[in-house]
C-alpha angles and dihedrals in degrees: 000000000000090000090053092050091048091049090051090050092052091048090050091056091049094048091046090054092049093049095039118141120248132216122271119243114216108213117223111237135177097210126099112268099174094115101021117161140181095274097055115120091228090082092060091074097035121108113243119208127197116242123183119225118199130203107264104235104158095113124031110246119238096233118090095198093047091049091052093048093049099038095105100035116149126204119272131213121231126194113223134185133178137198131182142184133188095295111015141046124204135192136197120200123189121189136169121255123154095203134052110225119191122188109235116215094210095054134066099200102060125089132192138235112240148141140230133201118203130200131192113234092209121029099154088117106047090192091062103051117154123268109275113256104013109025121232140247110301091004109084125192131200115217125196112200127193122181135180108241137163119256116292126204127255103356096163100086096240093124095241093158091164088075092055090067121103108254089237089063095057126088091232126119140177115349092359089059091047090054090049092052092047090053092048090054090050092052094042127098135192094201113115109179124157135169123207138185119209138179101183140322117334091010100093110129129180116238104231104158096082093249091122112053122191142149122217135173137179131201134182118225103188098263101036148344139278120202132181135194130186121186139156119279087226135024135138091287103041143027108196095163093114138111092251130015131184116238131174129200135207135181133191130212109210092188087065091048090254118172139132108358095357098093148101114270137189128211119248105295124203116237112197116205107220115243097012115120118219150123123307092214093111092048089050092049093050101039108029116124119258108259100202135082110256094200093057090040092057091057092047093046092047091052096045109024111029094077090070106017134057103232103185135013088249090064122085113263111267111195096185088094140006117294114255096195095120100017092118091060101058105022128086123228091249093050090053091049091049091049091054097043099036110017093174092064089086120016122189119216119291158197075063110207090224095050126098108281092234096051117064113187092230143010129218116246116178090338094308128109113247118191118242087219113098117233118252095211088123090072122093119260089248093054091050090050090050093052091047091050089054094044090053088062091057102102136103122254121266120264111253092354112185 
């Protein structure tokens, strides 16, 4: 049995290498891309790269029905292209989704399809990229979010609160009510675009002062979605005017009750800006081969990690620490090494309400969160590499993989 498991592990590493994602090349253009959308001809000549997005399973979601629906999720493959000019950069992301889910403003039990594109504010040290999804202390991220929602009333900032009232609460009837409803439709918008800055869990804040300008759109095609985002190469939060930049992508499936942390998430992906000279350090950090032995790493991880972490979906859920079931899909090699050697560098929320009451995930020391997990800096470099090699195999298979 052990030989079979080891053979499967070796095969998993080979398949992962064959199906590995590549970087995205941002094509240099001279045209205006300020308000680019999915139908623009510019995308016909752009190069699309395949990027795998994995179910985010680090923390158990507090929704029994949603957990049941998403229990057997596989990874999905998005196709992503980028273009840029002297002042802006734009992305298109295409991903499969058999249902169109629209968030209804008059209901509390509907959720929307949507996408997010995340940028690291400081990527000068590729080995210290922010935590995927929320950033981390000293490593801010900027997140652009676009959702599909139903029309909302009075989006134009004119203070026409009368049109935010339910029609049944007006004193209008007949043709007067028809005129009122027509005006509401005219004032309404389906565009839900938000930009956030975050430096760790519970720190996400929406940028509302106009200092971050972007333009995003989303469109359903019958069997999936297309989303676009255009933003400045440089503003007070980001400087993306480099040869290579790290970008991460996320999508939500409203039909599966997806929202917040219940989503599909990519690892940091390198975007190469065509024609810009620069270092390949980021490419090396994101796409270098794993040095360790996954078979040895499995034994070490089982002995040292399984008491607190769920390693695979076949294992019983262990809520004493975050689940690692898809950690290999959306974590870089350097992030995994840092987590093993210095677990307090990035601390996920806790006390987690699903965790064992006697085992908080972190303690507070002089106002700072300190992980309850001990550091494994006492291990040899080879043992760390072996564990990381194993952890990189922890990811579900891809939906409809060819």
